[in-house]
C-alpha positions in Angstrom: 0.0 0.0 0.0 1.4 3.5 -0.8 2.6 5.5 2.2 -0.2 8.1 2.0 -2.8 5.3 2.3 -0.8 3.7 5.2 -1.0 7.0 7.1 -4.8 7.2 6.3 -5.2 3.7 7.7 -3.3 4.5 10.9 -5.3 7.8 11.4 -8.8 6.2 10.8 -8.2 2.6 12.0 -9.9 1.5 8.8 -9.1 -1.9 7.3 -7.0 -2.2 4.2 -10.0 -3.4 2.3 -12.1 -0.4 3.3 -9.4 2.0 2.4 -9.1 0.6 -1.1 -12.8 0.7 -1.5 -12.9 4.3 -0.5 -10.2 5.2 -2.9 -11.9 3.3 -5.7 -15.2 5.0 -5.0 -13.6 8.5 -5.0 -11.8 7.7 -8.3 -15.1 6.5 -9.8 -17.0 9.6 -8.6 -14.3 11.9 -10.0 -14.5 10.0 -13.3 -18.3 10.3 -13.5 -18.1 14.1 -12.7 -15.5 14.5 -15.5 -17.5 12.3 -17.8 -20.7 14.3 -17.2 -19.0 17.5 -18.2 -18.5 15.9 -21.6 -21.1 13.3 -22.6 -22.8 11.7 -19.7 -24.1 8.8 -21.7 -20.7 7.9 -23.3 -19.3 4.7 -21.9 -16.0 5.7 -20.4 -14.6 3.1 -17.9 -14.0 -0.5 -18.8 -13.0 -3.2 -16.3 -9.7 -3.8 -18.0 -9.1 -7.6 -18.2 -5.4 -7.2 -19.2 -3.9 -4.7 -16.7 -0.2 -3.8 -17.1 2.4 -5.6 -15.0 2.6 -4.4 -11.4 6.1 -3.1 -11.9 5.1 -1.2 -15.1 4.4 2.5 -14.4 1.2 3.8 -16.1 2.0 5.5 -19.4 0.3 8.6 -20.7 -1.7 8.2 -23.9 0.5 8.2 -27.0 -0.5 11.1 -29.3 1.4 10.7 -32.5 0.3 7.9 -34.8 0.7 7.2 -38.5 -1.8 4.6 -39.8 -1.0 3.1 -43.2 -4.6 2.7 -44.5 -4.5 -0.2 -46.9 -7.4 -0.9 -49.3 -10.5 -3.0 -48.5 -9.1 -4.1 -45.1 -11.5 -2.2 -42.7 -9.1 0.7 -42.8 -11.9 3.3 -43.0 -13.2 2.1 -39.6 -9.7 2.4 -38.1 -9.3 5.9 -39.7 -12.5 7.0 -38.1 -11.3 5.9 -34.6 -8.1 7.9 -35.1 -10.0 11.0 -36.4 -12.3 11.0 -33.4 -9.4 10.5 -31.0 -7.5 13.4 -32.6 -10.5 15.6 -32.4 -11.2 14.8 -28.7 -7.6 15.7 -27.8 -7.3 18.7 -30.1 -4.6 17.0 -32.2 -3.6 18.0 -35.8 -4.5 15.4 -38.5 -2.5 15.3 -41.7 -5.0 15.7 -44.6 -4.4 15.6 -48.3 -4.1 18.7 -50.4 -7.4 19.3 -52.4 -5.6 18.4 -55.6 -5.2 14.9 -54.2 -8.9 14.7 -53.2 -9.3 12.6 -49.9 -6.2 10.5 -50.5 -2.5 11.5 -50.6 -2.4 11.5 -54.4 -2.6 7.7 -54.4 -1.3 5.7 -56.3 1.7 8.0 -56.5 4.5 7.4 -54.0 3.7 9.5 -50.9 5.4 12.9 -50.6 5.1 15.3 -47.7 4.2 17.9 -50.4 0.8 16.1 -50.8 -0.2 17.3 -47.2 -2.3 20.4 -46.9 -0.2 23.1 -45.2 -3.0 23.9 -42.8 -2.6 20.3 -41.4 1.2 20.5 -40.8 2.9 19.5 -38.6 0.6 16.7 -37.7 0.1 14.4 -34.8 -2.0 11.8 -36.7 -2.0 10.5 -40.2 -4.6 8.0 -41.4 -5.6 8.6 -45.1 -4.7 6.4 -48.1 -1.2 6.7 -49.4 1.5 4.5 -50.9 4.1 4.0 -48.2 7.4 5.9 -48.4 9.4 5.6 -45.2 11.7 8.6 -45.8 8.9 11.0 -46.7 6.7 9.9 -43.8 9.5 10.3 -41.3 10.2 13.7 -42.7 6.6 14.7 -42.0 5.8 13.0 -38.7 7.4 13.9 -35.4 10.0 11.7 -33.7 8.4 9.0 -31.6 5.5 8.5 -34.0 4.1 5.0 -33.8 3.4 3.3 -37.1 0.6 0.8 -37.5 -1.2 -0.8 -40.4 -3.8 -3.5 -41.2 -3.9 -6.6 -43.5 -6.8 -8.8 -44.7 -6.9 -12.4 -45.9 -5.9 -12.0 -49.6 -8.8 -14.0 -51.2 -11.5 -12.1 -49.3 -9.7 -8.8 -49.9 -9.4 -9.5 -53.7 -13.1 -10.3 -53.9 -13.8 -6.9 -52.3 -11.3 -5.1 -54.6 -12.9 -6.7 -57.7 -16.3 -5.6 -56.7 -15.5 -2.1 -55.4 -13.2 -1.0 -58.2 -14.9 -2.9 -61.0 -15.6 0.3 -62.9 -12.2 1.9 -62.3 -9.6 -0.8 -62.8 -9.1 -1.5 -66.6 -8.2 -5.2 -65.9 -11.5 -5.7 -64.2 -13.5 -3.8 -66.8 -12.2 -6.2 -69.5 -13.7 -9.3 -67.8 -17.0 -10.5 -69.4 -20.0 -10.2 -67.2 -17.8 -8.8 -64.4 -17.0 -12.4 -63.4 -14.4 -12.9 -60.7 -14.2 -16.5 -61.7 -13.4 -15.6 -65.3 -10.7 -13.2 -64.2 -9.0 -15.6 -61.8 -9.1 -18.5 -64.3 -6.8 -16.5 -66.6 -5.7 -13.2 -65.0 -2.9 -12.6 -67.5 -5.5 -12.3 -70.2 -7.0 -9.1 -68.6 -4.2 -7.7 -66.5 -1.7 -5.1 -67.9 1.1 -4.0 -65.6 1.6 -0.3 -65.5 -2.0 0.7 -66.3 -3.8 3.3 -64.2 -5.1 1.5 -61.1 -3.5 -1.7 -62.1 -2.4 -2.2 -58.5 -6.0 -2.9 -57.5 -5.8 -6.1 -59.6 -2.5 -7.6 -58.4 -0.8 -7.7 -54.9 -2.5 -4.5 -53.6 -1.2 -5.0 -50.1 2.4 -5.1 -51.3 1.9 -2.0 -53.4 0.4 0.0 -50.6 3.3 -1.0 -48.4 5.7 0.5 -50.9 6.7 -2.8 -52.5 6.9 -4.0 -56.1 3.6 -5.7 -56.7 4.9 -7.4 -59.9 7.4 -9.6 -58.0 6.6 -13.2 -57.3 7.8 -15.0 -54.2 7.8 -18.2 -56.3 10.5 -16.7 -58.5 12.3 -14.6 -55.8 11.7 -15.7 -52.2 14.3 -13.3 -51.0 12.2 -10.3 -52.2 9.3 -11.3 -49.9 11.6 -11.8 -47.0 13.1 -8.4 -47.6 9.7 -6.7 -47.8 8.7 -8.3 -44.6 11.9 -7.1 -42.9 11.2 -3.5 -44.1 7.7 -3.6 -42.7 8.9 -5.0 -39.4 11.6 -2.3 -39.1 8.9 0.5 -39.2 5.6 -0.8 -38.0 5.0 -1.5 -34.3 1.7 -3.3 -35.0 0.2 -5.0 -38.0 -3.5 -5.6 -37.3 -5.5 -8.3 -38.9 -9.0 -7.5 -40.3 -10.4 -10.9 -39.6 -9.6 -10.4 -35.9 -10.6 -6.7 -35.8 -11.6 -6.4 -32.1 -8.5 -8.3 -30.9 -6.5 -6.0 -33.1 -8.0 -2.9 -31.4 -7.2 -4.4 -28.0 -3.6 -4.6 -29.0 -3.7 -1.2 -30.5 -5.1 0.5 -27.4 -2.5 -1.4 -25.3 0.3 -0.3 -27.6 -0.8 3.4 -27.4 -1.8 3.3 -23.7 -5.3 4.3 -24.7 -8.6 3.3 -23.0 -11.0 0.8 -24.6 -13.5 3.6 -25.1 -10.9 5.3 -27.4 -11.3 2.4 -29.8 -15.1 2.1 -29.9 -16.4 2.1 -33.5 -19.2 1.7 -36.0 -18.5 -0.4 -39.0 -17.9 1.9 -42.0 -17.7 1.5 -45.8 -19.4 -2.0 -45.7 -21.0 -3.4 -48.8 -24.6 -4.7 -48.8 -25.0 -8.5 -48.9 -26.2 -8.2 -52.5 -22.9 -6.6 -53.5 -20.6 -9.3 -52.2 -20.1 -13.1 -52.3 -21.6 -14.8 -49.2 -18.8 -17.2 -49.2 -15.7 -17.6 -51.5 -15.5 -21.2 -52.9 -12.2 -22.9 -51.9 -11.0 -23.2 -55.5 -11.6 -19.5 -56.1 -9.8 -18.6 -52.9 -6.8 -20.7 -53.9 -6.7 -19.0 -57.3 -6.9 -15.6 -55.7 -4.0 -16.4 -53.3 -1.9 -17.8 -56.2 -2.4 -14.7 -58.3 -1.7 -12.5 -55.3 1.1 -14.6 -53.9 3.1 -11.7 -52.6 0.1 -10.5 -50.6 -0.5 -14.1 -49.4 3.0 -14.3 -48.1 2.8 -11.0 -46.3 -0.6 -11.9 -44.7 0.6 -15.4 -43.6 3.7 -14.0 -41.9 2.0 -11.1 -40.1 -1.0 -13.2 -39.1 1.5 -15.5 -37.3 3.2 -12.4 -35.8 -0.2 -11.1 -34.6 -0.9 -14.3 -32.7 2.5 -14.2 -31.1 1.7 -10.7 -30.0 -1.6 -11.9 -28.5 0.2 -14.7 -26.7 2.6 -12.2 -25.1 -0.4 -10.1 -23.9 -2.2 -13.2 -22.6 -4.7 -14.7 -25.0 -7.5 -15.1 -22.4 -7.0 -11.4 -21.4 -7.2 -10.2 -25.0 -10.3 -12.2 -25.7 -12.0 -10.9 -22.6 -11.2 -7.3 -23.5 -12.4 -7.9 -27.1 -15.7 -9.3 -25.7 -16.0 -6.2 -23.4 -15.3 -4.0 -26.4 -18.0 -5.7 -28.5 -20.6 -5.4 -25.7 -19.8 -1.7 -25.1 -19.9 -1.1 -28.9 -23.4 -2.6 -29.1 -24.6 -0.4 -26.2 -23.2 2.7 -28.0 -24.7 1.8 -31.3 -28.1 1.4 -29.7 -27.8 4.8 -27.9 -26.8 6.5 -31.2 -28.9 4.8 -33.8 -31.9 3.3 -32.0 -32.8 0.0 -30.2 -32.2 -2.0 -33.4 -29.3 -0.2 -35.2 -29.0 -1.4 -38.7 -26.8 -0.6 -41.7 -28.9 1.1 -44.4 -28.4 1.7 -48.2 -27.3 5.3 -48.9 -30.7 6.1 -50.5 -32.4 5.4 -47.1 -30.1 7.6 -45.1 -31.7 11.0 -44.5 -28.7 12.7 -42.9 -26.6 13.9 -45.8 -23.4 13.9 -43.7 -23.8 10.2 -43.2 -24.4 9.2 -46.8 -21.5 7.0 -48.0 -19.9 7.4 -51.4 -21.0 4.8 -53.9 -18.3 3.5 -56.2 -20.8 2.4 -58.9 -24.4 1.4 -59.5 -23.3 -2.2 -59.1 -22.1 -1.8 -55.5 -24.2 -0.6 -52.6 -22.2 0.8 -49.7 -24.1 0.9 -46.4 -24.2 3.3 -43.5 -26.0 4.4 -40.4 -28.6 7.1 -39.9 -29.5 9.2 -36.9 -33.0 9.0 -35.4 -35.0 12.1 -36.2 -35.5 14.8 -33.6 -32.2 14.5 -31.7 -29.8 17.4 -31.0 -26.9 18.3 -28.7 -23.4 17.1 -28.0 -24.4 13.4 -27.9 -25.9 13.6 -31.4 -22.7 15.2 -32.7 -20.6 12.4 -31.2 -22.9 9.9 -32.9 -22.6 11.7 -36.1 -18.8 11.5 -36.0 -19.0 7.8 -35.1 -20.7 7.0 -38.4 -19.4 9.8 -40.6 -17.9 8.4 -43.9 -14.3 9.2 -44.8 -14.9 11.9 -47.4 -17.2 14.0 -45.2 -15.1 13.6 -42.1 -11.9 14.5 -44.0 -13.6 17.6 -45.4 -14.9 18.6 -42.0 -11.5 18.2 -40.3 -9.8 20.2 -43.0 -12.3 23.1 -42.6 -11.9 23.0 -38.8 -8.1 23.0 -39.0 -8.0 25.8 -41.5 -10.1 27.9 -39.2 -7.7 27.2 -36.4 -5.0 28.8 -38.6 -1.6 30.0 -37.6 1.7 28.1 -37.6 1.8 25.4 -35.0 5.0 24.1 -33.4 6.1 20.6 -34.3 4.7 18.1 -31.8 7.4 17.1 -29.4 7.9 13.5 -28.2 7.4 12.7 -24.5 11.0 12.0 -23.6 10.2 9.9 -20.5 7.6 7.8 -22.5 9.6 6.2 -25.4 7.4 4.9 -28.2 6.8 1.2 -28.6 9.4 -0.5 -30.6 8.7 -1.9 -34.1 7.8 -5.6 -34.6 11.5 -6.6 -35.1 11.9 -6.2 -31.3 9.4 -9.1 -30.7 10.8 -12.4 -29.7 10.8 -15.0 -32.5 9.8 -18.0 -30.4 6.5 -19.7 -30.9 
């Protein structure tokens, strides 16, 4: 027991248990008062199932994060989490120059010149870009934590084929927009170097700054080198199939609370716009065509579970369950007793209408119940706000803030988490 509590026990003759209950009660009351000053309905305190080790001093929340938003991997949902965290803590978010639209001039290699001057220097970066280590490190402050997310390549490729069917020339050439036809003979439709060709071949590798035309079957050393480059920079590679577990690891990495990573699912396709299940033969063909992505995913999926084991798998699973339960409560409070994803045409709130890539693909979203107003409604609006609208809103807000802001300084007594290469290699 700390000395101050020992003195309190001696003065009051209270038992150790009563002293601890008193302190806990005061802490909870203080939290509720603070919480009420913001949004009294917002779930703030979780019973953390994976506390830090007793000899580990509590860390302040890490405030500088660069998220490499890969394509069709649930990255928009992660981006929204980071946008809301940045806004709550008055952090600067790097946003693209208008000439780049809402991405950092993708598919060009990232350059710091693509960042709007009103959003520099930033604390947080979370919009689409093609990774360039030197340029990002020139933009972001020392101590920035780098994270990204990967998805199983067959499921990701099905999503890419559907979403970008009207934009990628390789996909447009396929008769009847048939994924089976494309994967039966991809070389008949694919042309390396075409505009948006990267959406049709090893998209993960391209987003990570790699050469998506390389094949690990012909050059295994290239895949190993690309993995090593990713591990040297990124402290966490999340896995889309285990999204809640990934968020638990993310919040622990950044010393955030679980309420910091609550989310609503964004940029999701309607059931009519996706395959209910990918046949095994089709999945094998997709992985064979995207062999570089498959190698990346398989490696970092294994790394992910080593990370879970280090944190304690039972603990991570309990926190993930607590996160899901709190998320369901939040969605009901925001969007009604039975919150459902709706087609864009059924969403009355214009700020929540998701962008539709084509008439063949229906992207879903949430809508606010009518007649609500106030700070809670604004928080719900941000929770479900699509990428394009949220990026535009943040840019307007940061331009109004104006002035030249000093470069964010790292917390010297709180060194950032080390990249993945620091993890032990044992099973």
